[in-house]
C-alpha positions in Angstrom: -84.0 167.4 -62.7 -80.6 167.7 -60.7 -81.1 171.7 -60.3 -84.7 171.0 -59.3 -83.5 168.5 -56.4 -80.7 170.8 -55.3 -83.3 173.9 -55.2 -85.4 171.6 -53.0 -82.7 171.0 -50.3 -82.1 174.8 -50.0 -83.3 176.0 -46.8 -86.1 178.9 -47.2 -84.6 182.4 -47.2 -84.4 183.9 -43.8 -84.9 180.5 -42.2 -82.9 179.0 -39.1 -79.2 179.1 -39.4 -78.5 177.4 -36.2 -75.4 178.6 -34.1 -75.2 180.3 -30.9 -78.2 182.8 -30.0 -77.3 186.4 -29.7 -79.5 189.8 -29.5 -80.2 190.7 -33.2 -80.4 194.2 -31.8 -78.0 197.1 -30.2 -78.6 197.8 -26.4 -79.4 201.2 -27.3 -82.3 200.3 -29.5 -83.5 197.8 -26.8 -83.4 200.3 -23.7 -85.7 202.2 -25.9 -88.0 199.6 -26.6 -87.9 198.5 -22.7 -89.0 201.8 -21.5 -92.1 201.6 -24.0 -92.6 198.1 -22.6 -92.8 199.2 -19.1 -95.7 201.4 -19.9 -97.6 199.4 -22.0 -97.4 196.3 -19.4 -97.5 198.4 -16.2 -100.9 197.2 -15.3 -100.7 193.3 -16.6 -98.9 191.3 -19.1 -99.7 191.9 -22.7 -100.2 189.4 -25.6 -98.0 189.5 -28.9 -100.7 191.5 -30.9 -100.8 194.6 -28.4 -96.7 194.5 -27.7 -95.7 194.1 -31.5 -97.4 197.2 -32.8 -97.6 199.1 -29.6 -93.8 198.7 -28.5 -92.0 197.6 -31.5 -93.9 199.2 -34.1 -94.4 196.2 -36.3 -97.6 194.1 -37.0 -96.2 190.8 -38.7 -94.7 188.0 -36.3 -91.3 187.5 -37.8 -89.9 191.1 -36.8 -91.7 191.3 -33.8 -90.2 187.5 -32.5 -86.7 189.2 -33.4 -87.2 192.1 -31.2 -88.7 190.4 -28.3 -85.9 187.8 -28.4 -83.4 190.4 -28.2 -85.1 192.2 -25.2 -85.4 188.6 -23.7 -81.7 188.2 -23.8 -80.9 191.6 -22.5 -82.8 190.8 -19.2 -85.4 193.5 -20.3 -88.8 191.5 -21.2 -90.2 188.0 -19.9 -93.4 186.1 -20.8 -94.5 184.5 -24.1 -96.7 185.4 -27.0 -99.5 185.0 -24.6 -98.5 187.7 -22.1 -95.3 189.6 -22.6 -94.3 191.9 -19.4 -91.2 194.1 -18.4 -88.6 192.7 -16.1 -87.4 194.2 -13.0 -84.3 195.6 -14.7 -86.5 197.2 -17.4 -88.3 199.0 -14.4 -85.4 200.2 -13.0 -84.3 201.9 -16.2 -87.4 203.3 -16.8 -87.0 205.1 -13.2 -83.5 205.6 -12.9 -81.6 208.7 -12.5 -78.6 209.7 -14.8 -76.2 208.5 -12.0 -77.8 205.1 -11.9 -77.9 204.7 -15.8 -74.4 203.4 -16.3 -74.5 200.5 -13.8 -77.9 199.1 -15.1 -76.5 199.7 -18.9 -73.5 197.4 -17.9 -76.0 194.7 -16.5 -78.0 194.6 -19.5 -75.0 194.5 -21.7 -73.3 191.5 -20.2 -76.5 189.7 -19.8 -76.6 187.9 -23.1 -74.5 184.8 -22.9 -72.3 185.4 -25.8 -71.7 189.1 -25.1 -70.9 188.2 -21.5 -68.5 185.7 -22.7 -66.8 188.1 -25.0 -66.5 190.6 -22.4 -65.1 188.1 -20.1 -62.1 187.2 -22.7 -61.3 190.6 -23.5 -61.6 192.9 -20.5 -59.0 195.0 -19.8 -57.3 194.4 -23.1 -57.2 196.5 -26.7 -58.1 194.3 -29.5 -59.0 194.6 -33.2 -62.6 194.2 -34.5 -61.2 191.2 -36.3 -60.1 189.7 -32.9 -63.6 190.0 -31.4 -65.1 188.6 -34.6 -62.8 185.4 -34.5 -63.7 185.1 -30.9 -67.6 185.0 -31.6 -67.0 182.1 -34.2 -65.2 180.3 -31.6 -68.4 180.5 -29.3 -70.0 178.9 -32.4 -71.9 181.9 -33.6 -72.9 181.2 -37.4 -70.4 182.5 -39.7 -73.5 184.3 -42.0 -74.2 186.1 -38.7 -70.9 186.7 -37.0 -70.6 190.1 -38.6 -73.9 191.2 -37.2 -73.2 189.9 -33.7 -69.6 191.6 -33.6 -71.2 194.8 -34.4 -74.0 194.6 -31.9 -71.5 193.7 -29.1 -69.2 196.4 -29.8 -72.1 199.1 -30.2 -73.6 197.7 -26.8 -70.3 198.0 -25.0 -69.7 201.5 -26.3 -73.2 202.5 -25.2 -72.7 200.9 -21.8 -69.6 202.7 -20.9 -67.8 199.4 -20.8 -65.0 200.1 -23.6 -63.7 202.9 -26.3 -63.1 202.6 -29.9 -60.2 203.9 -31.7 -60.3 203.2 -35.5 -60.3 199.7 -35.7 -59.2 198.8 -32.2 -61.7 198.4 -29.1 -60.5 198.9 -25.6 -62.6 197.1 -23.1 -62.9 198.3 -19.2 -61.5 195.9 -16.3 -64.1 193.6 -15.3 -65.4 194.4 -11.9 -68.0 192.8 -9.7 -70.7 195.6 -8.8 -73.3 194.8 -6.0 -76.6 194.9 -7.6 -79.7 193.4 -6.7 -80.1 189.7 -8.1 -82.8 189.8 -11.0 -84.4 186.5 -12.1 -83.7 185.9 -15.7 -85.7 183.5 -17.4 -84.3 181.0 -20.0 -84.3 182.7 -23.5 -85.5 180.9 -26.6 -84.3 182.5 -30.1 -88.2 182.9 -31.4 -86.9 184.3 -34.4 -84.6 181.4 -35.9 -86.7 178.6 -34.4 -83.5 177.1 -33.0 -84.7 176.5 -29.3 -81.6 177.4 -28.1 -81.8 178.3 -24.5 -79.6 180.9 -23.2 -79.2 179.9 -19.4 -79.2 182.5 -16.3 -76.0 183.7 -15.3 -75.6 184.0 -11.6 -74.2 187.5 -10.5 -71.1 187.2 -8.3 -71.7 188.5 -4.8 -69.4 191.6 -3.7 -67.4 190.4 -0.9 -66.1 193.0 1.4 -63.3 192.2 3.8 -63.4 193.5 7.2 -60.4 195.8 8.4 -57.8 193.7 10.2 -55.8 194.8 13.4 -52.2 195.9 12.3 -49.3 194.0 13.6 -48.1 197.1 15.6 -51.3 197.3 17.5 -51.3 193.3 18.2 -47.8 193.7 19.3 -49.0 196.9 21.8 -51.9 194.9 23.3 -49.6 191.7 23.9 -47.1 193.8 25.7 -49.2 196.0 27.6 -52.2 193.3 28.3 -51.9 193.0 32.0 -51.5 196.8 32.5 -54.4 197.5 30.1 -56.4 195.0 31.9 -55.9 196.3 35.5 -56.5 199.9 34.2 -59.8 198.7 32.6 -60.7 196.8 35.5 -60.3 199.7 37.9 -62.5 202.0 35.7 -65.4 199.3 35.4 -65.4 197.8 38.8 -66.8 199.2 41.7 -66.8 197.5 45.4 -68.9 198.3 48.0 -67.4 197.1 51.6 -69.6 197.0 55.0 -67.1 196.7 58.1 -69.0 195.2 60.9 -67.2 195.2 64.2 -68.8 191.8 65.1 -66.9 190.3 62.2 -63.9 187.9 63.3 -60.9 189.8 63.1 -58.9 187.1 61.3 -61.4 186.7 58.5 -61.7 190.4 58.1 -58.1 190.8 57.7 -58.4 188.2 54.8 -60.9 190.1 53.2 -59.0 193.3 53.1 -55.7 191.4 51.9 -58.0 190.0 49.0 -59.1 193.8 48.1 -55.5 194.8 48.0 -54.5 192.0 45.8 -56.8 193.1 43.0 -56.0 196.8 43.3 -59.5 197.7 45.0 -58.2 199.3 47.9 
C-alpha cells in the first residue's frame, strides 16, 4: 500500500521540473531552424501542424514545443501554436553576409535570460566548466537540467564567437555594447515544461558616442588671441560702403569717419 502511494506521488516522466527556463537547444541548431522558419512563414504565419514537421522535422507536440520554445528564447520565433512566424532577427540572419553574421550570432546568444546573465557574470574571465555550472544553479536552473544548460551555453558562446575553450576552461570575451537595431522580443513561455515561466525582454543598451572636446592648448590660444582673431575675422567678413556728400555737415562727417577708423574699416 505504501509503495502504491509513493508511486502515485511521483511526477510523470518528462513532466515539469520547474526552475529557470533556458533554451533546450544549441544556438547553432537554432540558427538552422530559423532559416527554415523564414522560408516557411515568408507569406504569413503558420500553425504548429505546419511548422513542427516543416521546420523542425517532428510530428508530435512535445518535441515541437521544446524546439519552438528554444527559438523564442533566442529571439528567432514569435507567435503561438495558431500562428508562428520568424522574427526580424531571424530574417536578418537569413539575409546576412558573412561579415554581418558574428554580430547577429552574438545578439541571439545573449537574448535568453539565463545565457545573458551567465555572460555578464563571466565576461572577460577564464573560468572552469564547473564554475559556470555552479553559477547556473545560483540562477535557479533545476539541478536535473543544469548540466544541459551549461553545455548549451558554452556551445552557443563558442559558436557566436564570444569565447574560446581550452580543456575544461572557457575564456569569455569582454562585454561590449554594439549598436544594433532594437528588435522587439515577445515574452517567452516554456511550452515544453508547462511552467508558464516568462522570460522578460531585455532592453538593448544604446551606444553612446562622445563628441570630441577642444584641447586645453587650443582653448588657451583662443583666449589669448581672442581680440586679435576677432578683429581679423571682422575685417574679412564686414564690407562697408560709404557715400560722401558735400552737402553733409562737416562736423557730422568727421564723427562718421572717426567711427569707421575706430573699427578698422579705414
